[in-house]
N, C-alpha and C positions, 0 to 999 in steps of 0.2 A: 536294246541298251543293256550294257553290262556295268554293274556297279561293284567295285572291289572295295572292301572295307577291312581295315586292320582290327584285330581284337584289342580292346582297351587294355592297357598295362598300367600298373601303378606309376604315378608321377607324370602321366601324359593325359592331356585332356581328351575326352571322347567327344566327337562331333555327331550331333543328331542329324539324321537325314529325314526331314519332314516337309518336303515340298520345296517350291521355288523360293521361299524366304529363308531356308537354311543355307549354311555356307556351301555345302556340296550341291544341294538342290538348285541354288542360284547359278552355280557354275554350269551345271548340266543344262538348265533352262536357257542360258545364254548361248551355249554351244549349239543346241538344237535350233534356236531362233536364227543364229547366224547361218547354219547349214541350209535351212529352209529358205531364208532370204536370198542367199547366194544362188541356190538352184532356181528359184523363181526369176531372179534378175537375169541370170544367164539365159534362161529360156526365152524371156521377153526380148532379149537382144539378138536373137537368132542363133544362139548356141546349139549344142547337140540336142537339147530338150525340145527345140522347135524345128526339128529337121523334117517334120511331116511323116515320120515313120508311123505306120498304123500297126496295131497288134491284131493278130488273127484270132481265130476261135481258140479258147483255152483247151489245153490237152487234158483229157480225163485223168484224174489222180493228182493234179497239181493245183 
């Protein structure tokens, strides 16, 4: 996750990022929730996530 924040300037309100109850934290939490929900739903409906692909032995160094 990458969070970009402006530097506060005079005359402009600064928004605190303090978890899911803050303005930006709530937006980020909703976006993550939606992405996870969509991925799980897609997999349950036979989408690409439920294709039966298995992963081999991990390559050393990764």
